[in-house]
PyMOL Python script that loads the backbone (N, CA, C, O; Angstrom):
from pymol import cmd

cmd.read_pdbstr("""\
ATOM      1  N   UNK A   1       0.836  -1.185   0.000  1.00  0.00           N
ATOM      2  CA  UNK A   1       0.000   0.000   0.000  1.00  0.00           C
ATOM      3  C   UNK A   1       0.881   1.249   0.000  1.00  0.00           C
ATOM      4  O   UNK A   1       1.950   1.274   0.609  1.00  0.00           O
ATOM      5  N   UNK A   2       0.426   2.240  -0.669  1.00  0.00           N
ATOM      6  CA  UNK A   2       1.107   3.529  -0.691  1.00  0.00           C
ATOM      7  C   UNK A   2       0.624   4.380   0.474  1.00  0.00           C
ATOM      8  O   UNK A   2      -0.441   4.128   1.036  1.00  0.00           O
ATOM      9  N   UNK A   3       1.389   5.359   0.822  1.00  0.00           N
ATOM     10  CA  UNK A   3       1.026   6.233   1.938  1.00  0.00           C
ATOM     11  C   UNK A   3       0.778   7.650   1.446  1.00  0.00           C
ATOM     12  O   UNK A   3       1.301   8.607   2.016  1.00  0.00           O
ATOM     13  N   UNK A   4      -0.008   7.788   0.400  1.00  0.00           N
ATOM     14  CA  UNK A   4      -0.212   9.108  -0.198  1.00  0.00           C
ATOM     15  C   UNK A   4      -1.066  10.025   0.655  1.00  0.00           C
ATOM     16  O   UNK A   4      -0.846  11.236   0.665  1.00  0.00           O
ATOM     17  N   UNK A   5      -2.031   9.476   1.367  1.00  0.00           N
ATOM     18  CA  UNK A   5      -2.994  10.239   2.164  1.00  0.00           C
ATOM     19  C   UNK A   5      -3.730  11.287   1.345  1.00  0.00           C
ATOM     20  O   UNK A   5      -4.317  12.218   1.896  1.00  0.00           O
ATOM     21  N   UNK A   6      -3.696  11.129   0.025  1.00  0.00           N
ATOM     22  CA  UNK A   6      -4.409  12.039  -0.859  1.00  0.00           C
ATOM     23  C   UNK A   6      -5.394  11.286  -1.745  1.00  0.00           C
ATOM     24  O   UNK A   6      -6.119  11.906  -2.523  1.00  0.00           O
ATOM     25  N   UNK A   7      -5.432   9.969  -1.640  1.00  0.00           N
ATOM     26  CA  UNK A   7      -6.362   9.178  -2.418  1.00  0.00           C
ATOM     27  C   UNK A   7      -5.951   8.935  -3.852  1.00  0.00           C
ATOM     28  O   UNK A   7      -6.741   8.412  -4.638  1.00  0.00           O
ATOM     29  N   UNK A   8      -4.754   9.295  -4.205  1.00  0.00           N
ATOM     30  CA  UNK A   8      -4.312   9.200  -5.590  1.00  0.00           C
ATOM     31  C   UNK A   8      -4.201   7.756  -6.060  1.00  0.00           C
ATOM     32  O   UNK A   8      -4.617   7.443  -7.176  1.00  0.00           O
ATOM     33  N   UNK A   9      -3.651   6.873  -5.239  1.00  0.00           N
ATOM     34  CA  UNK A   9      -3.414   5.496  -5.683  1.00  0.00           C
ATOM     35  C   UNK A   9      -4.681   4.655  -5.641  1.00  0.00           C
ATOM     36  O   UNK A   9      -4.794   3.696  -6.405  1.00  0.00           O
ATOM     37  N   UNK A  10      -5.634   4.977  -4.782  1.00  0.00           N
ATOM     38  CA  UNK A  10      -6.878   4.227  -4.685  1.00  0.00           C
ATOM     39  C   UNK A  10      -6.762   2.916  -3.923  1.00  0.00           C
ATOM     40  O   UNK A  10      -7.733   2.162  -3.863  1.00  0.00           O
ATOM     41  N   UNK A  11      -5.602   2.620  -3.337  1.00  0.00           N
ATOM     42  CA  UNK A  11      -5.411   1.367  -2.618  1.00  0.00           C
ATOM     43  C   UNK A  11      -6.327   1.250  -1.398  1.00  0.00           C
ATOM     44  O   UNK A  11      -6.635   0.140  -0.966  1.00  0.00           O
ATOM     45  N   UNK A  12      -6.754   2.351  -0.853  1.00  0.00           N
ATOM     46  CA  UNK A  12      -7.586   2.341   0.355  1.00  0.00           C
ATOM     47  C   UNK A  12      -9.075   2.487   0.032  1.00  0.00           C
ATOM     48  O   UNK A  12      -9.881   2.734   0.929  1.00  0.00           O
ATOM     49  N   UNK A  13      -9.438   2.338  -1.224  1.00  0.00           N
ATOM     50  CA  UNK A  13     -10.835   2.463  -1.655  1.00  0.00           C
ATOM     51  C   UNK A  13     -11.693   1.456  -0.892  1.00  0.00           C
ATOM     52  O   UNK A  13     -11.362   0.272  -0.830  1.00  0.00           O
ATOM     53  N   UNK A  14     -12.786   1.926  -0.317  1.00  0.00           N
ATOM     54  CA  UNK A  14     -13.658   1.061   0.470  1.00  0.00           C
ATOM     55  C   UNK A  14     -15.097   1.572   0.377  1.00  0.00           C
ATOM     56  O   UNK A  14     -15.360   2.670  -0.113  1.00  0.00           O
ATOM     57  N   UNK A  15     -16.003   0.748   0.858  1.00  0.00           N
ATOM     58  CA  UNK A  15     -17.409   1.140   0.949  1.00  0.00           C
ATOM     59  C   UNK A  15     -17.700   1.455   2.409  1.00  0.00           C
ATOM     60  O   UNK A  15     -17.303   0.708   3.303  1.00  0.00           O
ATOM     61  N   UNK A  16     -18.381   2.544   2.641  1.00  0.00           N
ATOM     62  CA  UNK A  16     -18.651   2.986   4.007  1.00  0.00           C
ATOM     63  C   UNK A  16     -20.136   2.989   4.309  1.00  0.00           C
ATOM     64  O   UNK A  16     -20.975   3.108   3.416  1.00  0.00           O
ATOM     65  N   UNK A  17     -20.436   2.857   5.581  1.00  0.00           N
ATOM     66  CA  UNK A  17     -21.789   3.032   6.093  1.00  0.00           C
ATOM     67  C   UNK A  17     -21.669   3.998   7.262  1.00  0.00           C
ATOM     68  O   UNK A  17     -20.848   3.791   8.155  1.00  0.00           O
ATOM     69  N   UNK A  18     -22.463   5.029   7.263  1.00  0.00           N
ATOM     70  CA  UNK A  18     -22.388   6.044   8.301  1.00  0.00           C
ATOM     71  C   UNK A  18     -21.944   7.367   7.702  1.00  0.00           C
ATOM     72  O   UNK A  18     -21.710   7.471   6.498  1.00  0.00           O
ATOM     73  N   UNK A  19     -21.832   8.354   8.537  1.00  0.00           N
ATOM     74  CA  UNK A  19     -21.497   9.693   8.050  1.00  0.00           C
ATOM     75  C   UNK A  19     -19.990   9.916   8.072  1.00  0.00           C
ATOM     76  O   UNK A  19     -19.337   9.761   9.104  1.00  0.00           O
ATOM     77  N   UNK A  20     -19.455  10.283   6.914  1.00  0.00           N
ATOM     78  CA  UNK A  20     -18.033  10.611   6.795  1.00  0.00           C
ATOM     79  C   UNK A  20     -17.882  11.946   6.078  1.00  0.00           C
ATOM     80  O   UNK A  20     -18.792  12.410   5.391  1.00  0.00           O
ATOM     81  N   UNK A  21     -16.726  12.542   6.253  1.00  0.00           N
ATOM     82  CA  UNK A  21     -16.368  13.743   5.504  1.00  0.00           C
ATOM     83  C   UNK A  21     -15.195  13.367   4.618  1.00  0.00           C
ATOM     84  O   UNK A  21     -14.158  12.921   5.109  1.00  0.00           O
ATOM     85  N   UNK A  22     -15.352  13.544   3.323  1.00  0.00           N
ATOM     86  CA  UNK A  22     -14.289  13.223   2.374  1.00  0.00           C
ATOM     87  C   UNK A  22     -13.419  14.448   2.132  1.00  0.00           C
ATOM     88  O   UNK A  22     -13.929  15.532   1.852  1.00  0.00           O
ATOM     89  N   UNK A  23     -12.098  14.272   2.243  1.00  0.00           N
ATOM     90  CA  UNK A  23     -11.170  15.336   1.907  1.00  0.00           C
ATOM     91  C   UNK A  23     -10.709  15.213   0.456  1.00  0.00           C
ATOM     92  O   UNK A  23     -10.214  16.180  -0.123  1.00  0.00           O
ATOM     93  N   UNK A  24     -10.869  14.037  -0.126  1.00  0.00           N
ATOM     94  CA  UNK A  24     -10.442  13.811  -1.506  1.00  0.00           C
ATOM     95  C   UNK A  24     -11.519  13.061  -2.267  1.00  0.00           C
ATOM     96  O   UNK A  24     -12.115  12.114  -1.754  1.00  0.00           O
ATOM     97  N   UNK A  25     -11.759  13.491  -3.481  1.00  0.00           N
ATOM     98  CA  UNK A  25     -12.710  12.817  -4.370  1.00  0.00           C
ATOM     99  C   UNK A  25     -12.007  12.256  -5.602  1.00  0.00           C
ATOM    100  O   UNK A  25     -12.654  11.855  -6.570  1.00  0.00           O
ATOM    101  N   UNK A  26     -10.673  12.233  -5.554  1.00  0.00           N
ATOM    102  CA  UNK A  26      -9.886  11.727  -6.675  1.00  0.00           C
ATOM    103  C   UNK A  26     -10.307  10.293  -6.976  1.00  0.00           C
ATOM    104  O   UNK A  26     -10.424   9.476  -6.062  1.00  0.00           O
ATOM    105  N   UNK A  27     -10.531   9.988  -8.228  1.00  0.00           N
ATOM    106  CA  UNK A  27     -10.892   8.637  -8.685  1.00  0.00           C
ATOM    107  C   UNK A  27     -12.270   8.170  -8.224  1.00  0.00           C
ATOM    108  O   UNK A  27     -12.572   6.983  -8.344  1.00  0.00           O
ATOM    109  N   UNK A  28     -13.113   9.055  -7.703  1.00  0.00           N
ATOM    110  CA  UNK A  28     -14.472   8.681  -7.306  1.00  0.00           C
ATOM    111  C   UNK A  28     -15.481   9.348  -8.232  1.00  0.00           C
ATOM    112  O   UNK A  28     -15.422  10.554  -8.470  1.00  0.00           O
ATOM    113  N   UNK A  29     -16.395   8.554  -8.746  1.00  0.00           N
ATOM    114  CA  UNK A  29     -17.458   9.094  -9.586  1.00  0.00           C
ATOM    115  C   UNK A  29     -18.623   9.516  -8.687  1.00  0.00           C
ATOM    116  O   UNK A  29     -18.679   9.119  -7.523  1.00  0.00           O
ATOM    117  N   UNK A  30     -19.546  10.313  -9.215  1.00  0.00           N
ATOM    118  CA  UNK A  30     -20.740  10.645  -8.426  1.00  0.00           C
ATOM    119  C   UNK A  30     -21.501   9.389  -7.986  1.00  0.00           C
ATOM    120  O   UNK A  30     -22.085   9.366  -6.902  1.00  0.00           O
ATOM    121  N   UNK A  31     -21.497   8.350  -8.819  1.00  0.00           N
ATOM    122  CA  UNK A  31     -22.161   7.087  -8.466  1.00  0.00           C
ATOM    123  C   UNK A  31     -21.444   6.401  -7.300  1.00  0.00           C
ATOM    124  O   UNK A  31     -22.091   5.840  -6.415  1.00  0.00           O
ATOM    125  N   UNK A  32     -20.111   6.447  -7.299  1.00  0.00           N
ATOM    126  CA  UNK A  32     -19.347   5.886  -6.177  1.00  0.00           C
ATOM    127  C   UNK A  32     -19.745   6.570  -4.879  1.00  0.00           C
ATOM    128  O   UNK A  32     -20.016   5.910  -3.876  1.00  0.00           O
ATOM    129  N   UNK A  33     -19.777   7.875  -4.904  1.00  0.00           N
ATOM    130  CA  UNK A  33     -20.099   8.645  -3.704  1.00  0.00           C
ATOM    131  C   UNK A  33     -21.511   8.319  -3.224  1.00  0.00           C
ATOM    132  O   UNK A  33     -21.745   8.181  -2.023  1.00  0.00           O
ATOM    133  N   UNK A  34     -22.432   8.197  -4.145  1.00  0.00           N
ATOM    134  CA  UNK A  34     -23.812   7.850  -3.796  1.00  0.00           C
ATOM    135  C   UNK A  34     -23.887   6.478  -3.126  1.00  0.00           C
ATOM    136  O   UNK A  34     -24.715   6.265  -2.240  1.00  0.00           O
ATOM    137  N   UNK A  35     -23.023   5.543  -3.548  1.00  0.00           N
ATOM    138  CA  UNK A  35     -23.009   4.188  -2.986  1.00  0.00           C
ATOM    139  C   UNK A  35     -22.196   4.098  -1.694  1.00  0.00           C
ATOM    140  O   UNK A  35     -22.129   3.030  -1.085  1.00  0.00           O
ATOM    141  N   UNK A  36     -21.579   5.199  -1.267  1.00  0.00           N
ATOM    142  CA  UNK A  36     -20.822   5.196  -0.026  1.00  0.00           C
ATOM    143  C   UNK A  36     -19.357   4.843  -0.184  1.00  0.00           C
ATOM    144  O   UNK A  36     -18.668   4.592   0.805  1.00  0.00           O
ATOM    145  N   UNK A  37     -18.870   4.821  -1.428  1.00  0.00           N
ATOM    146  CA  UNK A  37     -17.456   4.529  -1.648  1.00  0.00           C
ATOM    147  C   UNK A  37     -16.623   5.725  -1.187  1.00  0.00           C
ATOM    148  O   UNK A  37     -16.987   6.879  -1.415  1.00  0.00           O
ATOM    149  N   UNK A  38     -15.509   5.426  -0.539  1.00  0.00           N
ATOM    150  CA  UNK A  38     -14.628   6.482  -0.038  1.00  0.00           C
ATOM    151  C   UNK A  38     -13.182   6.024  -0.148  1.00  0.00           C
ATOM    152  O   UNK A  38     -12.901   4.855  -0.411  1.00  0.00           O
ATOM    153  N   UNK A  39     -12.282   6.959   0.057  1.00  0.00           N
ATOM    154  CA  UNK A  39     -10.853   6.687   0.130  1.00  0.00           C
ATOM    155  C   UNK A  39     -10.476   6.820   1.603  1.00  0.00           C
ATOM    156  O   UNK A  39     -10.400   7.929   2.131  1.00  0.00           O
ATOM    157  N   UNK A  40     -10.243   5.693   2.259  1.00  0.00           N
ATOM    158  CA  UNK A  40     -10.057   5.673   3.715  1.00  0.00           C
ATOM    159  C   UNK A  40      -8.922   6.572   4.185  1.00  0.00           C
ATOM    160  O   UNK A  40      -8.971   7.096   5.297  1.00  0.00           O
ATOM    161  N   UNK A  41      -7.901   6.756   3.353  1.00  0.00           N
ATOM    162  CA  UNK A  41      -6.759   7.572   3.776  1.00  0.00           C
ATOM    163  C   UNK A  41      -7.115   9.046   3.882  1.00  0.00           C
ATOM    164  O   UNK A  41      -6.400   9.822   4.516  1.00  0.00           O
ATOM    165  N   UNK A  42      -8.218   9.427   3.262  1.00  0.00           N
ATOM    166  CA  UNK A  42      -8.533  10.860   3.245  1.00  0.00           C
ATOM    167  C   UNK A  42      -9.994  11.131   3.581  1.00  0.00           C
ATOM    168  O   UNK A  42     -10.660  11.933   2.926  1.00  0.00           O
ATOM    169  N   UNK A  43     -10.481  10.445   4.618  1.00  0.00           N
ATOM    170  CA  UNK A  43     -11.823  10.758   5.103  1.00  0.00           C
ATOM    171  C   UNK A  43     -11.815  10.729   6.625  1.00  0.00           C
ATOM    172  O   UNK A  43     -10.955  10.106   7.248  1.00  0.00           O
ATOM    173  N   UNK A  44     -12.786  11.414   7.205  1.00  0.00           N
ATOM    174  CA  UNK A  44     -12.910  11.522   8.649  1.00  0.00           C
ATOM    175  C   UNK A  44     -14.286  11.032   9.052  1.00  0.00           C
ATOM    176  O   UNK A  44     -15.289  11.434   8.463  1.00  0.00           O
ATOM    177  N   UNK A  45     -14.339  10.164  10.057  1.00  0.00           N
ATOM    178  CA  UNK A  45     -15.616   9.666  10.572  1.00  0.00           C
ATOM    179  C   UNK A  45     -16.337  10.781  11.305  1.00  0.00           C
ATOM    180  O   UNK A  45     -15.720  11.564  12.028  1.00  0.00           O
ATOM    181  N   UNK A  46     -17.628  10.848  11.116  1.00  0.00           N
ATOM    182  CA  UNK A  46     -18.475  11.829  11.795  1.00  0.00           C
ATOM    183  C   UNK A  46     -19.527  11.107  12.630  1.00  0.00           C
ATOM    184  O   UNK A  46     -20.712  11.431  12.567  1.00  0.00           O
ATOM    185  N   UNK A  47     -19.091  10.142  13.400  1.00  0.00           N
ATOM    186  CA  UNK A  47     -19.988   9.317  14.209  1.00  0.00           C
ATOM    187  C   UNK A  47     -19.628   7.860  14.008  1.00  0.00           C
ATOM    188  O   UNK A  47     -18.496   7.538  13.647  1.00  0.00           O
ATOM    189  N   UNK A  48     -20.579   6.986  14.239  1.00  0.00           N
ATOM    190  CA  UNK A  48     -20.357   5.560  14.049  1.00  0.00           C
ATOM    191  C   UNK A  48     -20.352   5.241  12.564  1.00  0.00           C
ATOM    192  O   UNK A  48     -21.300   5.560  11.847  1.00  0.00           O
ATOM    193  N   UNK A  49     -19.283   4.612  12.109  1.00  0.00           N
ATOM    194  CA  UNK A  49     -19.150   4.231  10.711  1.00  0.00           C
ATOM    195  C   UNK A  49     -18.577   2.822  10.624  1.00  0.00           C
ATOM    196  O   UNK A  49     -17.971   2.320  11.571  1.00  0.00           O
ATOM    197  N   UNK A  50     -18.780   2.202   9.479  1.00  0.00           N
ATOM    198  CA  UNK A  50     -18.121   0.926   9.200  1.00  0.00           C
ATOM    199  C   UNK A  50     -17.535   1.013   7.799  1.00  0.00           C
ATOM    200  O   UNK A  50     -18.055   1.716   6.932  1.00  0.00           O
ATOM    201  N   UNK A  51     -16.441   0.283   7.597  1.00  0.00           N
ATOM    202  CA  UNK A  51     -15.746   0.254   6.318  1.00  0.00           C
ATOM    203  C   UNK A  51     -15.666  -1.176   5.839  1.00  0.00           C
ATOM    204  O   UNK A  51     -15.398  -2.078   6.633  1.00  0.00           O
ATOM    205  N   UNK A  52     -15.892  -1.402   4.564  1.00  0.00           N
ATOM    206  CA  UNK A  52     -15.774  -2.716   3.964  1.00  0.00           C
ATOM    207  C   UNK A  52     -14.794  -2.625   2.820  1.00  0.00           C
ATOM    208  O   UNK A  52     -15.069  -1.960   1.821  1.00  0.00           O
ATOM    209  N   UNK A  53     -13.642  -3.290   2.947  1.00  0.00           N
ATOM    210  CA  UNK A  53     -12.616  -3.268   1.908  1.00  0.00           C
ATOM    211  C   UNK A  53     -12.816  -4.384   0.942  1.00  0.00           C
ATOM    212  O   UNK A  53     -12.044  -4.526  -0.006  1.00  0.00           O
TER     213      UNK A  53
END
""", "prot")
cmd.dss("prot")
cmd.show_as("cartoon", "prot")
cmd.util.cbc("prot")
cmd.orient("prot")
């Protein structure tokens, strides 16, 4: 895994449940965002969340 923390490589791409704040939308389509896809290296949990890699 790369340590970009900017979401560029996409290695940390996951599906989330719960409220998150995304700092990066690189490589994410509007459909991805609607389905809860996020880049774990560049998002912040805003409560209880779960991630599925």
